[in-house]
N, C-alpha and C positions, 0 to 999 in steps of 0.2 A: 511496674503496676502489678499487685497481686492477682494472681488467678484466683477463681472462684474456687472455695476448698468444699471438697469431698468428705463426706464422712461415710467410712465403707465397714463393712463387717469382719472382725476379726478372725483369721481362720487358724485356729489351733489344731495343729496335726498331732496324730497319735504316737509321734515320735519326737526325739528331742535334739537340741543343737542345729538349729538352723542356720545354713552358711548364706551371707551376703554376696556370693561372687555368682556372676552371671553365667548361664550356661553357656552362652556362644564362644566362651573363652575355650571351651573344652570339645564341642561338637560342632564347629563352623564346616560347613557345607555336607553336612550329614544326611541333607536331604537333596544333594547334587543342585542346590539353588545357585552354586557358580556355573552349571551347565559343563560339568568336567569331574573329573574322579579324584580332586583335590582332598588329601585327608583319609583316602581309600587305600589298603593294600589289595592287590590282586596275584593271583596264582593260576596255572595252567599245568596239567598235566594229562596224562593217556593212561587207561587201566581196562586191558583186553582179557578174557579168559576163555576165547575161542581159539582153535588151533590155529598157527601155534599162540600159546598166551604173551602178551606183552605189555610192559609198563614203563612208565618214566616217573623220574623224582618231579616234585613240584618245583615249578620255575616262576621266578618271583616276578611281576611287572605285570603293566596292563597291554592285554594283545587286542588290538584292532579286530572285532568282527566277534571276538569270545566275551570282551568286554564292551558294551555300547551303549552309550547316551543317546537315549530317545527324546528328540525334540518337537515331534509333530503332534501337536495335542489332539489333531482330527483324525489320527491316522488308528487303522484296526489291523488285527492280526489276522492273516488270511488264513492259517490253519485252524482257526475256529467258527469258520464261515463268516467271518468279518463281525463278530460279534462282541470281540476283547478290543478295548482299548488299548493302545499302548502306551499313554501317559493316564494315569486317574485323574478325575474332576478335581479341580481346584489345585492340579500343580503343574509347571511351566516343563520340568523333565522326570525321567524316569531313568534308571539304570536296565538295560536286559544283559542277563548271565547265559551264556551259552546262545547256539544258534540252532537253526535248522539244517545244520549238516552233521551226518554222522563219521564214525570214525574213533568210538571208545574215548571220544574227549571228556575231559571233567576240569570244572574251572570255579573259582571261589572270589568274592570278595569280602573283607573285612573292615569292620571301622573300631579304632580302641579312644575311649574317652574317659576322663575323668568325673564322678559321681557328685552332685551334690543336691539339696534340696530343691535347688530351680530346675534339674534335668532327669531326676530321678523316675521319671515316669519315661520310658521308651516305646515308642508306638513305631511300627512300620504296616506298610500296606505290601501285599505281595499277589501277584497272578502267576499261576504255572500251565506250562503248555507240553505234556509229556505224551510221547506215540509208544502206545501200547501194543506189542509184539503179538499178544493174542495166545500164542502156544511158542513151544520151543526154548522158553526162558524160564528158569527158576527166579523168585521175586526180586532178588538180590541181584540179579543180572539185569534188570530192567532199568530205564529212564529213572531220574531219579531227582528229588528237589530236598534241599535240607536248611534250616536254620538254626543255628545254635549261638548259645550263650555261653561266654568264657569267663571266669575270675583272672585278675592279673597272674595268677601263676600259669594259666592257661589251662587249667581243669575245667569242664564243662558246668556249668550253674545249672543245678537240679531243681528247673523251673518249668511248670506246665507250658511255657510259651516257647520250649522248643519245639521244633517241628520237623518231620521227616516221614516222605510220600515217595513211594513207587508208583509206576504206571497202572498197575493192577490193582491198586488202591482204588478204585471206582466207587467201590460202596461208601467211601468218606462222604460225609456231608459237604455238598457244595461244588463236586464236580460236575462236569458235564460231557457228554460223549460229541464226537464230530467223526462220522466215517472217512477214512482218509483214501483206502483201497481195500481187497479182498483179504489181505492176511494183518493187516494193523487198521487201527482207527486212533484218535485223537481225545485223551482224556486232558480236560481244560478246567483251570479253577478260576472264576472273575475275582476281581480286587475285592481282597480280603482284608482288614484290619486286625491286628492283634497288639496288644499291649502288655507289658512288663513292668513289674514294680521293682524298682532296685534301690529301694530305700534301704535295704540291710546292707549296702554296699557304698554308701556315703562315705567320700573320703577315698575311696579305692578308684580302681580303673578297671572297666570292664570293656570286653570286646563282644560285637555281633559279626557271625559270619554266616554269609550265603553261600549255597554250593549247588551246583547243578551237574547232571551227568548225562552222557547217552547209555546206551545199553552196553555191558561189554561184550558184546557179538559184533560191536560197531555199526548195527544193521539198522538203528531205532535212536533218532535223537531225542533229547530233552533241554528245555530252556524256562527260565522266569524272568519277571519283569519284577522291580521292587522300588520303593521308596522309603525313608526311614527319617523321624524327628523325633526331639526330644521336649518336653515339658513339663512343669512344677508337678511335683507330687502332692497338690492339694486343693482344695476347693477354692475355685474362684467366686468371688461375691461382688456383686453391684447393690449398694444403699447409700444413696446419696441425700442430700440435706434437702428437704423439702419432699422427698419421694414417700409414696404411702405404702410401699410394698418393697422387697428384698427380691433378689435372683441369685440363686445358689448353681454354679455349673460345675458337675465332676470333670476330671479330666477326660478328654478324647482317648480313644482306642478300646473302648468296650463293647460287646456285644449287648450289655443289660447292667440295669442301672436300678438298686432298689433302697428307696430312701426311707429313713426313720426318725420320728420325733423323738424327745429326751424320755418318754414314756415306753419307747418301744415299739410303737405303732409304724406300720408302715403306711407310706402318705402319698408317694409315688413312685413310676417306674419309669422314669424317662430319665436324660442327662441332665437338663435343666429343670430346677424346683422354684416356682413360685411362692413366695412366704407373704402374705395379707398381715398388715398389724404386727409387724416382726418386733419381738421383745430382748431388749440387752441381756444377754446372760445364757439366754436361750441355746440349746445344744442340738445339731442335727449329724446323723450319720448317712452315710452311703457307700453301700456294698455293691463293687462293681464286678464284672465278668468277662472275660474276655473271650473271644472267638475260640479257642483252644480249652476253654474251662478254666483259666486261671483266675480266682478271686484276690481282692484287696478292699479292705473298709479305711474309710478316713471318716474323720469327726471335725465338725467346726462347731466355734462358739461365739455368739453376736458379740461386738465390741466396736466402741467409735473410735476411731483413729483421726488426728488433727494435724498433719505437717504443715509448719509454717514457714514460707520462703522469705526470710528478711534478714540483711545481713549489713553490716557495718563495715568501712575499710580506712585504713590510717595509713597515711606515707609515713615511711619508716623513719626518714630524716629530712628537714626542709633543706639542708643543703647536700641531700646525696644527688649525686649527679648519675644514678641507675635506675631513677624513679620505682624504685622497689617499695611497694605498697602489701599490706596484710588485711587480708579479708576473715571474718569472724560472722559465723551465724548466729542469729540473736534468739532463737526459740529452741528449747529441747524438745524430744518426743514426748507425747503424752502415753502412747502405748507403743511397744516393740523397739525397733530401732530406725535410725536416720541413716540412710544414703546419700551422699553430695554429689551433685557432677557440676563443676564449675566450666563456663565459657568464655574464651577472652577473646578479642577482636583478631589477633594474629592468629588463630585457629587452633591454639594449645587448650587443653583441658586438664582439669584435678579432679580427684576424687577424695581429697582431703576435706576432713572438716574446717579446719581454717588453714587455707592455703595461703603463700606468698609468690607474688608475680611481681616480675620485672618490666616495664613498658619501655618501649625503646625511643618514643618520640613522646613530647610534653602535647597538653590539650585534653580533651573529654573525651573518654573511652568507653564502649558498650561491656558491659559485664554482667553476663546473665547466672542465675543460680534455680538449679532443677533440684528439688528434694523430694526423694522417694521414701516411702514409711512401711517396708517389709514387716512381716510377711502380708499385709494387705496390699491393696492395690491404690490406695491414696497417693495423690502427689500433688507437690505445689509447685510455682515457679515465679521468679521474680526477675526483670531486667531493668539497669540503672545507670546512668552515666556517671563515671567517677574521673576526677581531675588529676593531671600530673603535670610538674611545671618545668622540667627540663630535658632537653636543651630549651631554653627561653624563646619558645615560637608564638609569645603571646603579640598580637599585633593588631592594627585596625584593616578592615577591608571597608569597601565602598568608594563610591565615585567621587574624585576629589572636585570635580566640575559640577556645578549646580545651574539650572537655566533660569533664564530671567524669569521673575516671578514664581519660582518653586522652590524646593528644596533638595538636599542630598541626603541620604542614611547612611552615617556611619556606623559599623557594628564590631565590637572587640571580640576576640577569640583568642582561644586557647587557656584564658582563666576561670576560678571560680568565682569572683565579682570582679567588679570594676569601678572607678570614681574617675570622672570627665570634668574636664575643665569648665564646666557651667554648673557643676555641681551635681549632675546625674550619676546614680549608680545603679542604673539598667545597663543593658547589655548594648543598647545602641543608642544614639541621638540623631536628630535632622538639623541641619545647618543649611542656613538659606542668605550667608553674608560673606565677602570677603574675608577670611580670618585664618590664624593657624591654632587649631584643637589639639589639646595634650590630653592623654589617659594613662592611668596606672592601674595594671593588672595583679590581682593577688590572689593567691590559693586558698584551698580550704583551709590551711593550717597557718596561713599566716604570712606565708611569703611573698614579696611582692616585686614586681619589675621597676627597672628605670623609667623615668617619663619617656611616653613615646607620644611624638608628635606628627600630625598630618595638616597640611596645607592645604586650604580648600580657597577657591576662587570661581567667578562668574564665567560661565562659557561665553567666548567671543561671538559677538553678530555673525550672523551668516546671511547670504543673499537667498530670497525665496520669491519667487514671483509666478503670474499666471499670464499668458498670452493667449490672444484670440480676440473674433469678433464678438461683443458683448452684444449683439442682435442678430436675428437670423430673418429671412423673408418668409412671410406667410407660408405656409406650405414646407420649409426647408428646414435645416437645422445649421449650427456653428459647434466647433470643436475648440475647447477649453484647453491649454496645454501649462501643467505647472512645470518647474524647473527649480533646482537648487538645493533639494531635499533626498534623504536616504529612501524614504518612504512615503506613501500619500495615502490620504483617504479623506474621500468626497462625502458630502452629507446625502449622497444617493446612495451610498453603501459601496460605490466602487473603489477599489485599493490599485488602482492607477494613476498614471501621471498625468494622463488626457482622456477627458469624456466628450462625448457629443450630445449636443442637447438640441430639443425639439419642441420644449415647451418653456413659456417664458416663467421668469422667478427668479429666486436668490439661491445661489450655489456656492456653499462653504467648503474649502479644501482645508486638511491640516496636514502641514508637512513636518515629518521626523527627523531629524540628522542624524548622523553617527554617532552623536552623545546622546541622542536621547531627547532634545530639547526639541519643541514644537511650536510652531507659528501656523495660525489662521489667515485665510483671507476668503472674503465674501465678494463675489460676483452678482450683480442684478443683470440679468439676461432678458431682453426685451424683444417683441417679436413686431417687425418692421411690417407694414399694410402694404400691399402691391399697387401701383399707381393706377389710377382711373383709367379706362382704355374706352368708355364709350364716346363714340363721334359721329356727325351727322355727315351725309352724302347730299347735295343736291346738284343737277338733278340726279335721279334713280336710273335715269334711262337714256343713253346716248345714241347717236347715230352719227353718218358722215357728214350731216351737216352741222347738227349740235353735237359737239363732241366735247364740252369742257363741262367740268365737275370742281364743286367746292366742298372741300372736307374740313370740319371744324371740331377737334376735340375739346373737352371740358378742361382747359388748363390749370394744371396746379404748380405750385412754385417749388422748383428747383428739379421739375422731369423734362426730360429730354423726350422728342419724339421724331420716331423715324417711320415714315411711309412706304410701302412695298405698292404700287398702284398697279400690278398684276399684269403690266403690259412690257416688263422687262425695266421699267424707270423707277426713281426713288425720288422723294420729297423729304424734308425736314421742315418743322415748325408743327406749333398747334393749329394753324390754319393755314390750308395751300389750296391752290387752283391747278389745275392739271389738265393738259389737252392731249386726248386720246386720237392715234393715229387707227381711226376704226376700220375693221376688216368686216364684211360682209358675212365672212367665214367662222366668226366667233359668236358665241353665245353670251358671255359674259367677261366683266372683269372683276378680279377680287382683289378687294383694297383690303391690306393688312398691316394695322398700326402697333408698334412696338414701342412701348412706354419704359422708360428706366429712369429710377429715381437716384439721389443723391447717395445712398447707401449701395447701388448697384442692383437694387431689386427690379427685376424685369416682369412685366406682364404684357400681355399681347391678345388683341381682338382684331376682328375682321368683319367686312360686309362686303357685297357686292353691287355692281352697275350693271344693269340689262343692256343688252346690245340688241336694238330694233331695226330692219331695214329701212331706207330712206329712198322714196322713191319720187323723182321729178315728174313733174308733167309735161316737159319741154325738153327735146335735147336737138343738137344741132350737127349733123355730121356732114361739115362743109369743109372740113380739111385744114381748119384754123388752130387745132390740137386743143380745142375747148368742148366739152360735152360730145365728144366724138362717138361715144359708146354708151348704152343705156343698160343699166343694171349689171355688171359685169359681176359674177361670183355668183349667183343665185340661180336656181333652175327656172327657165322661165320659157313661157311659149308666147308668140305675137300673132296677132290676126287683123287681117285689113277688114274693111266694112263689109265686105263680102263673105268674112267667114272662113276666107281661106288664111292656112298657117302658113306663115311666111319666115317663122324662126321657132328653134325649139334647143336650147343648149343652157351653159352657164358661163358662156365666156362673154357674154354682153352682146347685144344686137346693135350692129353697126349702121342700121339704115337700108340694108341691101336686102334683095331678095334676087336668087340666082345672078349675083356678081353686078347687080344694077342698082344705084341707088333709087328709092321710092320716093315717089312725089311727096310734095310736102302734104300732108293729111293726118287726121287722128287715127291712131290704131290702137286696138286692144291687148291688154296682156293679162297673163296668169302665171304667178310667179309662186312657187312651193319651196317651203322652207323648215326646218325641225328648231323650235324654241329650245330653251335651255332646261326645260322639264323634258325633250327628247318627245315632244307632241308634233306631229305633222301638221303643218297649217298653210292655206291657200290665202294670196292677195290678189283681189280681181280689182282692174282700172283700165284707164285708157292715158297714152301719152303721144303729144304733138310732134309730128315731127317738121322742122324747120331748115332748111337748106342755106 
């Protein structure tokens, strides 16, 4: 698909012979972007003028400590009072040349690269730290930093970008002072950007060399930090279709910029110039001056560029077993030249206008083309699938099994177009019956395959079931368990084989087997009400004389009734009669009815029968074994007619007083007991003793 095309300004430089070679071919790692010294050449030597004087020849090689890559972007140099960053803003690395160690050490780093229009602007940033001896040294004996541009013969290029500074040059603009001790101070310069115009050296090699040196008396140090980079020496422009203004940007690395229109009027003094309502054919110039006083002027003229990335492909031979394909761009340039970058799926690329590429497999292959249109910034791209045919990997993919009531999709692959047994020319068809499908694949140039056949059949039936009670007792739940599928989905949203249900209704489960076939089962789950446990008890009060009760439940079909009478005995049936062995030391009997219906649902109800004392009006302690004791088990007092207390206790009165059976007569009693509500009560009355 075509990218949106941009219409940019044509930059026409004040030089000819534009070379479309990329700068990174000649300036890789110029800015230490690899985090090492690849591409750089290092030297170290010693030069001393104190007594005795001493010097060494230059030694080739990178020396640790004297050539150092700075990696901490947050670190500051301590010899500047913590004000100088070791890596400038916007960079990951910098190089330090030299170190804070004395001894007459001198070192250099140099980089050589070939110049074309895309790297003719050389920009470097440097920061200097020099220990000023203050006295006792001539200027040339002090710590030093130097930058030199050299042509391919090794001669110094007479350019104002060359830089040479000694420690006592504190008056030079940009240096600051940091007191070190009583005999010396630090002269340091913060990061400074310098640019050099190398347009006159297009096609030649140029070397930039950085040098740092201690003082020649070996007592004071000098070192520097720097980075470098190359840029095209032309004005870059942004002016796209639909824009109402244009943006011109001068190359980086200069201290000042002065823009003029075609009439020579100065219109701006910044790196970027915004132009409202640009006119095609209008010209603008920019004079740029670097920190070292170097100046260069560039001119640009507005014109539209329209690169169009579009290509056609052609298989060289239908019977060619190498899958060799020829590619051709379809649109020429409207202005300037076109640069091509072809991308193939195997990772290879080409910069030819019409390359030939051989694919190793058949099928559809992605191919991308990017078209640049120098000297503008216009670019366009397109990506498309192209088809090759050998080895013949055309075939059919898809499930050969279809599920009951559904279809399976068969898809052709590896060809440009297809013809199926049902007459379809699409790349896929749907089949829902037992049959043998055939397909023929065709290439874009008319090659075709043998007939490819594919057998389709219905999936065999498979077991799928749900187990579990389809009811639950009121207040309870039931669990449904599905089996036979690979995956499950319930209408509740659950994706488990089993679910627990506590609400009546319809529940549907969809089971999917390993072939993707599905079955559905719907279960109606109902709630079973609990059996009725209402019952009657008559009488509601028992005693030792009247101790039988009748319990009657409202009988329901299919319900079993079980009674716990509260005295350790049980009964069954909807109506029961039970006799209690009443004990006067109890308050009540709790009767519990458990009702269980045919589905096992259980309900429980209970009632109580109160126990009241039974007090006879006659008893006969005559040793015949009947009525020998009066009211055993209750706290009781017995009085005679004269009010004499003749008994007090809970064992019951045996008719005796002081060991002698009392005469036949009427006696009075006070009986105290606690009822089931734990209320103290007293019963008064009389009983007749008959021997």
